[in-house]
C-alpha positions in Angstrom: 7.0 -11.4 -8.5 6.9 -7.6 -9.1 4.9 -5.3 -7.0 2.8 -4.1 -10.0 2.0 -7.7 -10.8 0.9 -8.4 -7.2 -1.2 -5.3 -7.1 -3.0 -6.1 -10.5 -3.4 -9.8 -9.4 -5.5 -8.6 -6.2 -7.0 -5.6 -7.4 -7.9 -6.5 -11.0 -11.8 -6.6 -10.0 -11.4 -2.9 -10.1 -10.7 -3.0 -13.9 -12.8 -6.0 -14.9 -16.0 -5.3 -12.7 -16.1 -1.4 -12.2 -14.1 -0.2 -15.5 -11.2 1.6 -13.7 -8.1 2.0 -15.9 -4.8 1.0 -14.2 -1.7 3.2 -14.6 1.9 2.5 -13.3 4.2 5.4 -13.0 8.1 4.7 -12.0 9.1 8.5 -11.4 10.1 9.6 -8.1 9.1 6.1 -6.5 6.5 4.0 -7.7 2.7 4.9 -8.1 0.1 2.5 -8.7 -3.0 4.3 -9.7 -6.7 3.1 -10.7 -8.5 5.8 -11.9 -11.9 6.3 -13.5 -13.9 9.5 -14.6 -14.2 10.9 -11.1 -10.6 10.6 -10.1 -8.2 7.9 -8.7 -7.3 5.6 -6.0 -3.4 5.7 -5.9 -0.7 3.8 -4.0 2.8 5.2 -3.8 6.0 3.7 -2.8 9.5 4.7 -2.7 11.2 1.8 -1.1 14.8 3.4 -1.0 13.4 6.0 1.7 10.7 3.7 3.5 7.8 5.8 2.0 4.4 4.6 1.1 1.0 6.3 1.1 -2.6 5.7 0.0 -4.6 8.3 -1.5 -7.7 9.2 -3.1 -8.6 12.3 -5.7 -11.9 13.1 -6.5 -12.2 16.1 -8.8 -10.0 18.6 -7.1 -10.2 17.1 -3.7 -7.3 15.1 -2.5 -6.7 12.8 0.7 -4.6 10.4 2.1 -5.9 7.4 3.3 -4.3 5.8 6.5 -5.4 2.1 6.3 -4.9 1.8 10.1 -7.0 4.3 11.3 -9.8 3.5 8.9 -9.6 -0.4 9.6 -7.7 -0.6 12.8 -8.9 -4.3 13.7 -8.0 -5.7 10.0 -4.6 -4.1 9.8 -3.8 -4.6 13.2 -4.7 -8.3 12.6 -2.4 -8.5 9.8 0.4 -6.8 11.5 -0.1 -9.2 14.3 0.0 -12.3 12.1 3.2 -10.9 10.0 5.6 -10.3 13.0 8.3 -12.3 14.0 11.4 -13.8 12.7 9.9 -15.9 10.1 8.5 -12.8 8.6 11.9 -11.3 8.2 13.1 -13.3 5.7 9.5 -13.9 4.2 7.8 -11.6 1.6 4.3 -10.5 2.8 3.5 -8.3 -0.2 0.9 -10.9 -1.4 -0.8 -11.2 2.0 -0.6 -7.3 2.2 -2.7 -6.7 -1.0 -4.9 -9.6 -0.2 -5.8 -7.5 2.9 -6.1 -4.1 0.8 -8.5 -6.0 -1.6 -10.5 -7.2 1.2 -10.7 -3.4 2.6 -11.7 -2.1 -0.9 -14.2 -4.8 -1.2 -15.5 -3.7 2.3 -15.8 -0.1 1.2 -17.6 -1.0 -2.1 -20.2 -3.3 -0.2 -20.8 -0.8 2.6 -20.6 2.8 0.7 -20.6 1.7 -2.9 -17.5 3.7 -3.2 -13.6 3.4 -2.5 -12.9 5.9 0.5 -15.4 8.4 -1.3 -14.3 7.8 -4.9 -17.6 6.9 -7.0 -17.7 3.7 -8.7 -19.8 4.7 -11.7 
């Protein structure tokens, strides 16, 4: 399954429950963007160079999100569960995006936003 399909599968609640639009841009890496009237939440990856980044833009304010710093227990548990020889050959993207969806749902439930991005 393509990364785009995995992301949409796990984060489609942003579209259907909160009215976000999804945009995929493949230019200097891949950009997976969920946007609303106040800004966007974006995941960028450029596999060729091993680059990836989560970010949020609200109006003219931009910030990079470091999931491990914001949710160390959740990300640490994911990393612990996905290390070892078995995971060298197994695709963990589905599990990763399930974890990201859980983090976003926590953000929504606790702060009524996604890393500061209002829901509407």
